C-alpha positions in Angstrom: 0.0 0.0 0.0 1.3 3.4 -0.9 0.7 6.6 1.2 -1.6 7.9 -1.5 -3.7 4.7 -1.3 -3.8 5.0 2.5 -4.9 8.6 2.3 -7.9 7.5 0.3 -9.1 5.1 2.9 -12.1 6.0 5.0 -11.8 6.1 8.8 -13.7 2.9 9.2 -11.4 1.1 6.8 -8.3 2.4 8.7 -9.9 1.2 12.0 -10.4 -2.2 10.5 -6.9 -2.3 9.2 -5.3 -1.4 12.5 -7.5 -3.9 14.4 -6.5 -6.6 11.9 -2.8 -6.3 12.8 -2.1 -7.1 9.1 -0.4 -4.0 7.8 3.1 -2.7 7.2 4.7 -0.4 9.8 4.5 2.6 7.4 0.7 2.5 7.7 0.9 3.2 11.4 3.3 6.1 10.8 0.9 7.5 8.2 -2.0 7.1 10.6 -0.1 9.0 13.3 0.6 11.9 11.0 -2.9 11.9 9.3 -4.7 15.2 9.0 -7.8 13.6 10.4 -7.9 13.7 14.2 -10.0 10.5 14.3 -7.3 8.6 12.4 -4.6 9.9 14.8 -6.7 8.7 17.7 -7.0 5.3 16.1 -3.2 5.2 15.8 -2.8 6.2 19.5 -5.3 3.6 20.6 -3.4 0.9 18.6 -0.1 1.9 20.2 -1.7 1.8 23.6 -3.1 -1.7 23.0 0.3 -3.0 21.9 1.9 -1.5 25.0 -0.6 -3.3 27.2 -0.1 -6.6 25.4 3.7 -6.2 25.8 3.3 -5.5 29.6 0.9 -8.5 30.0 3.3 -10.7 28.1 6.2 -9.6 30.3 4.0 -10.2 33.5 3.1 -13.7 32.3 6.6 -14.6 31.5 7.7 -13.5 34.9 5.3 -16.0 36.4 7.4 -18.8 35.0 10.5 -17.9 37.0 10.2 -20.9 39.3 9.1 -23.3 36.6 12.0 -22.2 34.5 14.5 -23.4 37.1 13.1 -26.9 36.5 12.9 -26.4 32.7 16.6 -25.6 32.7 17.2 -29.1 34.2 15.1 -30.7 31.5 12.1 -31.1 33.8 9.0 -29.9 32.0 6.2 -31.7 33.8 5.9 -29.1 36.6 2.7 -29.3 38.5 1.3 -26.2 40.3 -0.9 -27.1 43.3 -3.3 -24.9 45.2 -6.4 -25.1 47.3 -9.6 -23.2 48.0 -12.1 -23.6 50.8 -10.0 -24.0 54.0 -11.8 -21.1 55.7 -15.5 -21.7 55.1 -17.7 -23.4 57.7 -19.6 -25.4 55.0 -18.7 -27.3 51.9 -15.6 -29.1 50.7 -12.0 -28.1 50.6 -10.9 -28.3 46.9 -7.4 -28.8 45.6 -6.2 -28.7 42.0 -3.0 -29.7 40.4 -2.1 -28.3 36.9 0.7 -28.9 34.5 1.0 -26.2 31.9 3.1 -26.4 28.7 6.3 -24.4 29.3 5.9 -20.7 29.0 2.2 -20.9 28.0 0.7 -17.4 28.1 -2.9 -17.3 29.2 -4.0 -13.7 29.2 -5.2 -12.6 32.7 -3.7 -15.6 34.5 -3.3 -14.6 38.2 -4.2 -15.5 41.7 -7.9 -16.5 41.5 -8.9 -14.0 44.2 -7.7 -11.1 42.0 -9.9 -12.1 39.0 -13.6 -11.2 38.5 -15.8 -14.3 38.5 -16.8 -14.0 34.8 -13.1 -13.7 33.8 -12.2 -16.6 36.0 -14.6 -18.8 34.0 -13.0 -17.7 30.7 -9.5 -18.3 32.0 -10.6 -21.7 33.5 -11.8 -22.8 30.0 -8.4 -21.8 28.5 -6.5 -23.7 31.2 -8.6 -26.8 30.7 -8.0 -26.6 26.9 -4.3 -25.9 27.0 -3.0 -27.7 30.1 -0.9 -30.9 29.8 -2.8 -32.4 32.7 -5.3 -31.3 35.4 -6.6 -33.0 38.5 -9.1 -31.6 40.9 -10.0 -33.2 44.2 -12.6 -32.2 46.8 -12.7 -33.5 50.4 -16.1 -33.5 52.1 -17.0 -31.8 55.4 -17.1 -35.3 56.9 -13.5 -35.9 55.8 -12.4 -32.5 57.1 -14.0 -33.3 60.5 -12.3 -36.6 60.5 -8.8 -35.4 59.7 -8.9 -31.7 60.5 -8.7 -29.0 57.8 -4.9 -28.9 57.7 -4.5 -32.7 57.1 -7.4 -32.9 54.8 -5.9 -30.2 52.6 -2.5 -31.8 52.5 -4.0 -35.3 51.7 -6.1 -33.8 49.0 -2.9 -32.2 47.5 -1.2 -35.6 47.5 -4.2 -37.2 45.8 -4.4 -34.4 43.2 -0.8 -34.9 42.3 -1.0 -38.6 42.3 -4.1 -38.6 39.9 -2.6 -36.4 37.2 -2.8 -38.3 33.9 0.7 -37.1 33.0 2.9 -37.7 36.1 4.5 -34.6 37.6 8.3 -34.6 37.8 8.4 -31.6 40.0 5.8 -29.6 42.1 5.3 -26.0 43.0 2.8 -25.7 45.8 1.2 -22.7 47.5 2.6 -22.6 51.1 1.9 -26.2 52.1 4.9 -28.4 52.8 4.6 -31.8 51.1 7.4 -33.9 52.6 6.1 -37.3 51.4 6.7 -36.5 47.7 9.5 -38.4 46.1 10.0 -35.7 43.4 11.4 -32.1 43.8 8.9 -29.8 45.5 9.1 -26.1 46.3 6.6 -24.5 48.7 6.0 -20.8 47.9 4.3 -18.4 50.2 1.7 -16.6 48.1 2.6 -18.9 45.3 -0.5 -18.1 43.3 0.9 -14.6 42.7 4.4 -15.9 41.8 3.9 -19.0 39.7 1.8 -19.5 36.5 1.2 -23.2 37.4 0.0 -22.4 40.9 -2.1 -19.5 39.6 -3.7 -21.9 37.2 -4.4 -24.4 39.9 -6.0 -21.7 42.1 -8.4 -20.9 39.3 -9.3 -24.5 38.6 -9.9 -25.1 42.3 -11.9 -21.9 42.8 -14.2 -22.3 39.7 -14.8 -26.0 40.5 -15.7 -25.3 44.2 -17.8 -22.3 43.3 -19.8 -24.2 40.7 -20.5 -26.9 43.3 -21.6 -24.5 46.0 -23.9 -22.7 43.5 -25.4 -26.0 42.5 -26.6 -26.5 46.2 -29.1 -23.6 46.0 -32.0 -25.9 44.9 -31.2 -28.5 47.6 -30.7 -26.1 50.4 -32.9 -23.0 49.6 -32.5 -20.0 51.9 -28.9 -20.7 52.9 -27.3 -18.5 50.3 -24.5 -21.0 49.4 -24.3 -19.5 45.9 -23.6 -16.1 47.4 -21.2 -16.8 50.3 -19.8 -20.2 49.1 -19.9 -21.5 52.7 -18.0 -18.7 54.4 -19.5 -17.4 57.7 -21.2 -14.2 56.6 -24.2 -12.4 58.2 -26.5 -14.0 55.6 -25.1 -17.4 56.5 -25.4 -16.8 60.2 -29.1 -15.8 59.9 -29.8 -18.9 57.8 -28.2 -21.1 60.6 -30.3 -19.4 63.2 -33.5 -19.8 61.2 -33.0 -23.2 59.6 -30.2 -25.0 61.5 -27.2 -26.8 60.2 -27.0 -29.1 57.1 -24.9 -32.0 56.2 -22.7 -29.5 54.4 -21.6 -27.9 57.6 -18.2 -28.7 59.2 -18.8 -29.8 62.8 -15.2 -29.1 63.7 -15.6 -25.4 62.8 -17.2 -22.7 65.0 -20.0 -21.8 65.4 -21.1 -25.3 64.2 -18.8 -27.0 66.7 -20.6 -25.3 69.7 -24.0 -26.0 68.2 -23.4 -29.7 67.9 -21.0 -30.2 70.8 -18.3 -31.7 68.4 -15.1 -32.9 69.9 -12.1 -34.7 68.3 -11.6 -38.2 69.6 -8.1 -39.3 68.5 -7.3 -36.4 66.2 -5.4 -33.2 66.8 -6.3 -29.8 65.4 -3.0 -29.5 63.5 -0.3 -32.0 62.4 
């Protein structure tokens, strides 16, 4: 395309050209210098989009710092492991293990708590499509009461790793020590903010558990499980006062523990 041909284009055609990303660099320069202010604004918007894409690409690549230490040793099956649901007084604790292809960039990937629900769903779908392997395990309130929440979470992590269809050769886990693993493992505090694999696991676990809690609305109307997801909120407290506990409630957690007089028999609160 010549500059004369570019000058003959209508604004809508230039907009389509810049959005297609299929043009020679000269076209961007011509747009930046065009006499039409609307075309100059299109060029400025294009440059801004490219800057944002570059920053996002750099952010995502930085999330592979810990994985890269294993990639350099020829270990590519690195599983990120994270949990959701340790704090609620109702519902399961859910753990996910995810192996991503090395340096896979999934736009928006981050700690699940920092992502809006509708975006989490979109990123979840991308993870499930692109991941080398995914395993998601939920332990019931009964299991939590039997083991205590710490042990239940740790055992669920071991099971999630063990049931990956592609065996993990190394593990990055959010905070929890996993001493029984026979492969290299690194426990990272706030790992879902530092590792792409752990961030992916946090999203898979979060979306899986949230979907389950939302599905309980019909079975337990009035409890608001789709809203608070089992956490002890004023809405949840009022439902307990009005309707009592359900099989979903953890008897080892307050205020349920006091309501039912639950005591551990041969278990300790933390191991």
